[in-house]
C-alpha positions in Angstrom: 24.6 9.3 -11.0 25.9 9.9 -14.6 29.7 10.3 -15.4 31.8 7.1 -13.8 29.1 5.8 -11.7 27.4 5.2 -14.8 29.6 4.8 -18.0 33.0 3.8 -16.3 34.9 6.3 -18.4 38.0 7.4 -15.8 38.2 11.4 -15.6 41.4 12.9 -17.5 43.5 15.3 -16.0 43.7 18.3 -18.3 47.2 18.4 -20.6 49.3 21.0 -18.8 52.9 22.9 -20.5 52.5 20.0 -23.1 54.3 22.0 -25.5 58.6 22.5 -24.9 58.8 19.5 -23.4 62.1 17.5 -23.0 60.7 14.2 -25.1 64.1 12.4 -24.0 63.3 9.1 -22.6 64.3 8.3 -19.2 64.1 5.5 -16.4 62.0 5.1 -13.3 61.1 2.8 -10.7 57.1 2.5 -10.1 57.0 2.9 -6.3 53.0 2.6 -6.4 49.6 2.8 -7.8 47.4 5.7 -8.2 43.9 6.5 -7.3 43.5 6.7 -11.5 45.7 3.6 -12.3 48.8 4.9 -13.0 52.1 4.1 -12.0 53.8 6.5 -9.3 57.0 7.4 -9.0 60.0 10.2 -8.3 62.2 12.6 -10.2 65.8 13.1 -9.2 64.9 16.1 -6.6 61.6 14.0 -5.0 59.2 15.2 -7.8 56.1 13.2 -8.6 55.7 11.3 -11.8 52.1 9.7 -12.8 52.9 7.2 -15.5 50.4 5.4 -17.6 50.9 1.9 -18.5 53.4 1.1 -15.5 52.6 -0.8 -12.0 54.2 -0.8 -8.4 57.7 -2.5 -8.8 58.3 -1.8 -11.8 61.2 -0.2 -13.7 59.7 1.0 -16.9 61.8 3.8 -19.9 59.3 6.9 -20.2 58.2 9.8 -22.0 57.3 13.2 -20.3 53.7 14.2 -21.3 53.0 17.1 -19.4 54.2 19.0 -16.3 53.0 21.1 -13.2 54.3 22.8 -10.7 53.7 19.7 -7.7 54.0 16.4 -10.6 54.6 15.1 -13.8 53.4 13.2 -16.0 54.5 10.3 -18.5 53.8 7.7 -20.5 55.5 4.2 -20.4 57.7 3.0 -23.7 59.5 -0.2 -22.5 58.8 -2.6 -19.4 63.0 -2.7 -18.4 61.5 -5.0 -15.3 57.9 -6.7 -15.1 55.9 -7.1 -12.3 54.9 -10.6 -11.4 51.4 -9.0 -11.4 51.8 -7.5 -15.1 49.3 -9.6 -17.5 48.9 -9.2 -21.4 46.0 -6.9 -22.2 43.0 -8.6 -23.8 41.9 -5.4 -25.6 43.6 -4.5 -29.0 42.6 -0.9 -28.2 44.5 -0.6 -24.7 46.8 2.0 -23.9 44.5 4.2 -26.5 40.8 4.2 -24.8 40.1 5.3 -21.2 37.3 3.2 -20.8 39.7 0.7 -18.5 42.7 1.2 -17.7 44.2 -1.6 -15.5 43.9 -4.5 -18.3 47.9 -5.0 -17.7 47.2 -5.6 -14.2 46.3 -9.5 -12.9 42.3 -9.5 -12.5 42.8 -10.8 -8.9 45.2 -8.2 -7.8 42.8 -5.2 -9.2 40.2 -5.9 -6.2 43.1 -5.5 -3.9 44.6 -2.5 -5.1 41.2 -1.0 -4.9 41.2 -2.6 -1.4 44.2 -0.2 -0.8 42.8 3.2 -1.9 39.6 2.8 -0.2 41.3 2.4 3.2 44.0 4.8 1.6 41.0 7.9 1.7 40.1 6.2 4.8 43.3 7.3 6.7 44.2 10.1 4.7 40.9 12.4 4.2 38.6 11.2 7.0 41.2 9.7 9.3 39.0 6.9 10.7 39.7 3.3 10.3 37.3 0.6 9.8 37.1 -2.1 12.4 36.4 -4.6 9.7 37.7 -5.1 6.2 34.8 -6.8 4.5 35.6 -9.5 1.9 35.8 -8.2 -1.8 32.6 -8.9 -4.0 33.5 -9.6 -7.2 31.8 -11.3 -10.4 32.0 -11.6 -14.3 34.9 -9.9 -15.4 34.3 -9.5 -18.8 30.8 -8.4 -21.2 29.7 -7.0 -18.1 28.9 -3.3 -18.4 25.4 -3.2 -19.5 24.9 0.7 -19.9 27.4 2.9 -21.2 27.8 6.0 -23.6 29.6 6.0 -26.9 31.3 9.3 -28.0 31.0 9.8 -32.3 33.0 11.6 -34.6 33.1 11.9 -38.0 37.2 11.8 -39.0 37.7 13.5 -42.2 41.6 12.3 -42.0 40.5 8.6 -41.7 37.5 8.6 -43.9 35.2 6.8 -41.7 32.9 7.5 -38.7 34.4 6.9 -34.9 33.0 5.3 -32.5 33.7 4.8 -28.7 35.0 6.4 -25.5 37.1 8.8 -25.3 40.6 8.4 -25.7 43.2 8.6 -22.8 43.8 12.0 -24.5 40.3 13.1 -23.8 40.4 15.6 -27.0 39.8 12.4 -29.3 37.6 9.6 -29.9 39.2 6.1 -29.6 38.4 3.9 -32.5 37.1 0.7 -31.4 36.9 -2.4 -33.3 35.4 -4.3 -30.1 35.1 -3.3 -26.4 35.1 -6.2 -24.2 33.9 -4.8 -21.1 30.8 -3.9 -22.7 28.2 -6.9 -22.8 28.5 -8.9 -26.2 25.6 -7.9 -27.6 27.2 -4.2 -27.8 31.0 -5.0 -27.2 30.6 -7.0 -30.6 28.9 -4.2 -32.5 31.2 -1.1 -32.5 32.4 -1.7 -35.9 28.3 -2.3 -37.2 27.5 1.0 -35.3 30.3 3.2 -36.8 29.2 1.5 -40.6 25.5 2.7 -39.4 26.4 6.0 -38.7 28.7 7.0 -41.7 25.9 5.9 -44.0 23.9 8.5 -42.4 22.6 11.8 -44.1 23.5 12.9 -40.6 26.6 11.5 -39.5 28.4 15.2 -38.5 25.3 15.5 -36.4 25.3 12.5 -34.1 27.6 13.2 -31.3 26.8 10.4 -28.9 25.0 7.0 -28.5 23.6 5.6 -25.4 23.2 1.8 -24.9 21.8 0.2 -21.9 19.9 -3.1 -21.4 17.6 -4.9 -19.7 16.6 -8.5 -19.9 14.9 -8.9 -22.8 16.0 -5.6 -24.5 19.2 -3.8 -25.6 18.3 0.0 -26.3 20.4 2.3 -28.1 19.5 6.1 -27.5 20.8 8.1 -30.7 21.5 12.2 -29.8 20.9 14.2 -32.9 22.0 17.7 -33.4 19.5 18.1 -36.5 16.5 16.6 -37.9 16.9 13.1 -39.6 15.9 12.5 -42.8 13.5 9.9 -44.0 16.3 7.9 -45.1 18.0 8.2 -42.2 14.7 7.4 -40.3 15.0 4.3 -43.0 18.1 3.0 -42.1 18.1 3.1 -38.6 14.8 1.0 -38.5 16.8 -1.8 -40.8 19.4 -1.2 -38.5 17.4 -2.1 -35.3 15.4 -4.7 -37.3 18.3 -6.7 -38.3 20.3 -6.6 -34.8 17.9 -7.0 -32.7 18.1 -3.2 -31.0 15.1 -1.1 -29.8 16.1 2.5 -31.0 15.3 5.8 -29.2 16.1 9.1 -30.9 17.0 12.5 -29.1 16.8 15.7 -30.7 17.0 18.0 -27.9 16.9 17.4 -23.8 16.5 14.3 -21.5 12.4 14.6 -22.4 13.0 14.7 -25.9 13.8 11.1 -25.7 11.1 9.2 -27.9 10.9 5.6 -29.3 11.9 5.1 -32.8 11.4 1.5 -33.1 9.6 -0.8 -31.4 7.0 1.4 -30.5 7.0 0.9 -26.8 10.0 -1.5 -26.0 10.1 -3.7 -22.8 12.9 -2.1 -20.9 13.3 -4.4 -17.2 15.2 -6.4 -15.7 14.7 -8.8 -12.5 15.7 -8.9 -9.0 15.4 -12.8 -8.4 16.0 -12.8 -5.0 13.8 -10.8 -3.7 10.9 -11.4 -6.6 11.2 -7.6 -7.8 10.9 -6.4 -11.0 12.4 -2.8 -11.8 11.0 -1.3 -15.2 13.3 1.7 -16.4 13.9 4.3 -19.5 16.4 4.7 -21.8 18.2 7.0 -19.8 17.3 6.7 -16.3 20.6 5.5 -13.7 20.7 1.9 -13.4 23.7 -0.2 -11.6 25.9 -1.2 -15.1 26.4 -4.6 -13.5 24.0 -7.1 -13.3 25.5 -9.8 -11.2 27.9 -7.4 -8.8 24.8 -5.3 -8.5 22.0 -8.5 -7.1 25.3 -9.2 -5.1 25.6 -5.8 -3.8 22.2 -5.5 -2.6 22.2 -8.5 -1.1 25.5 -7.3 1.1 23.3 -4.2 2.1 20.7 -6.0 3.5 22.8 -7.9 5.6 24.5 -5.1 6.5 21.7 -3.0 7.5 19.7 -6.5 9.4 16.4 -4.8 9.1 14.3 -6.2 12.1 10.8 -7.2 12.2 8.2 -3.8 12.5 11.3 -1.6 11.8 11.5 1.6 9.3 14.1 2.1 6.7 15.1 5.1 5.1 16.5 5.3 1.8 18.4 8.0 0.4 19.4 8.8 -3.2 17.4 5.5 -4.1 16.7 6.4 -7.8 14.7 3.5 -9.2 14.1 1.5 -6.1 16.8 -0.7 -6.8 17.6 -1.3 -2.9 14.3 0.6 -1.8 11.8 -2.2 -3.3 14.1 -5.8 -1.8 14.2 -3.9 1.6 10.1 -3.7 1.7 10.4 -7.4 1.2 11.4 -7.6 5.1 10.7 -4.3 6.4 7.6 -2.6 8.2 8.0 0.5 5.9 10.9 2.1 3.4 10.8 5.6 2.1 12.7 6.0 -0.3 14.2 9.5 -1.2 15.6 10.6 -4.9 16.4 14.0 -6.3 15.3 13.3 -10.1 11.3 13.7 -10.2 11.3 11.3 -13.0 13.3 8.1 -11.0 10.6 8.9 -8.5 7.7 8.5 -10.6 9.3 5.1 -12.1 10.0 4.2 -8.3 6.4 4.4 -7.6 5.6 2.5 -10.8 8.0 -0.4 -10.0 6.3 -0.5 -6.4 2.7 -0.5 -7.5 4.1 -3.3 -10.3 5.5 -5.6 -7.8 2.5 -5.0 -5.0 4.8 -3.6 -2.6 2.4 -1.0 -0.6 4.7 -0.5 2.2 7.3 1.2 0.0 6.6 5.1 -0.3 8.9 7.8 -2.6 9.8 11.4 -2.1 11.2 13.8 -4.7 13.9 16.2 -2.9 17.2 17.5 -4.1 19.1 16.0 -0.8 21.8 18.8 -1.7 19.7 21.7 -0.7 17.9 22.2 3.2 15.7 19.5 4.4 13.2 22.3 5.8 9.4 21.4 6.0 10.0 17.7 3.9 7.7 15.7 6.5 9.7 12.5 5.8 12.8 14.0 7.3 11.3 14.5 10.8 10.0 10.9 10.7 11.5 8.1 13.0 13.5 5.7 11.2 15.4 2.5 12.6 17.9 2.0 9.6 19.0 4.3 6.9 20.9 3.3 3.6 22.3 6.6 1.3 23.3 5.6 -2.2 25.0 8.9 -3.0 26.1 10.0 -6.5 30.0 10.7 -6.8 29.6 14.0 -5.0 28.5 12.3 -1.6 26.1 12.6 1.2 27.8 15.6 3.3 24.7 18.0 2.8 21.7 15.7 4.0 23.9 13.9 6.6 24.4 17.1 8.3 20.9 18.0 8.0 19.7 14.9 9.7 18.9 14.2 13.1 20.3 10.5 13.5 19.1 9.8 16.8 16.9 6.6 16.8 19.0 5.1 14.2 20.4 1.5 14.9 22.3 1.3 11.5 23.8 3.6 8.3 25.2 1.3 5.5 26.6 3.6 2.5 27.2 2.8 -0.7 29.9 4.4 -2.6 30.9 5.5 -5.3 33.6 7.2 -4.9 36.2 6.5 -1.7 37.3 9.8 -1.1 33.6 11.6 -0.3 32.9 8.5 1.4 36.0 8.8 3.4 35.3 12.4 4.1 31.6 11.6 5.1 32.9 8.9 7.4 35.2 11.2 9.3 32.1 13.3 9.5 30.1 10.7 11.2 32.8 9.3 13.5 34.3 12.4 14.5 32.1 15.0 14.5 28.5 12.4 15.4 29.8 10.0 17.5 29.3 6.9 15.4 31.6 3.8 14.8 32.3 3.1 11.1 32.4 -0.8 12.0 32.9 -2.5 8.6 33.8 -1.2 5.2 34.9 -2.8 1.8 35.3 -2.6 -2.0 32.9 -3.9 -5.0 34.5 -4.4 -8.3 31.3 -2.6 -9.8 33.8 -1.9 -13.1 36.6 -4.4 -13.6 39.5 -3.1 -15.6 39.2 0.3 -14.2 40.2 2.3 -11.6 36.5 2.9 -10.3 36.6 2.2 -6.4 33.0 0.9 -5.2 32.3 0.3 -1.4 30.4 0.2 0.7 30.5 0.8 5.0 28.4 0.2 7.8 27.9 2.9 10.6 26.3 1.6 14.4 26.5 4.5 17.1 
């Protein structure tokens, strides 16, 4: 589960017909907010225009930046009539960096907009409506991002190495001095990272730096395309010791990641409500927002409503983020995950927490499940937490007979809506409740949860 569930960057539409555009500014009235956080307007003749930096109800002066057959794209130059929900963005890089695109919208209104996106997807894609809209789950708005990936690029025209997320124009890397959505240990040290890489012999051979934080350790993974010199290793070691980071190197694929310093850094986070500790490796998937993750687990367990003696199936289980807390109140939980490394860590986490009633299996849930013994077992409750592509393939193969409830945690409202439509319209289930969860404040990313009953 990389891309948006993992690092919060919005996918960008490709540039279209940029050449020979009329650059004359023109006014537009903004009618709505798109799923990716842009204002939606109509030109004379009815053609849709997506406007970066505009909010519903505003009248803005824009410049066209791209066009296609079905819609145009533009950027806001001036706000003639502002929305009452407009606020001053906190970040100096807003409008350039694509890391978060909703900072100009009042925080309390962002989650309302995301709820509207979810409900619209249910109606438009799934042709379903939840019986109940759950209250949104929110947590801290700033300094929440404990996992992400910075792009790195040596820019000769600037005479420096740039570290940051991609710009709104994804061809470029945003030159960040600070990131307010990242945890302070990272967000306040972006310039230090830039200076570090700039001092290295390999500054043109480091394309990205990943960061991930446990409760006690913040780790950085430096991807490098050529072997590092002894001097570069010494620079990284000195930086790690001065700043308090654990440093990992990645000269090749995921399996090539190894610790530079310290030799065996502890990477783990606790879920205190369930007395569970989850250990992980530096490139493993963990939920980005620690506080929201704990609230999300609590809601999923509440909605599943597991009774004593019941068995639960947890698909796309990862490290056991839901599986192990569920095991505290279930007869047995079976977790299934496509990444064999995550399955190995999940088993280790079950042993670490002395949870003998949690078992884990490796299986590609997009492929046929013939011959998988766990798929033929009977379960009382089902939890799904799929990647952006959703759970369509596995749902179409599973026997849902005997299941009392399905809880579906989603990082993409479109795939959730599609799968909800399948469960309701083809399998005869009811969409009892659904709601949004603000895993990525100030971004247009929509995390949600839904409850289905037979």
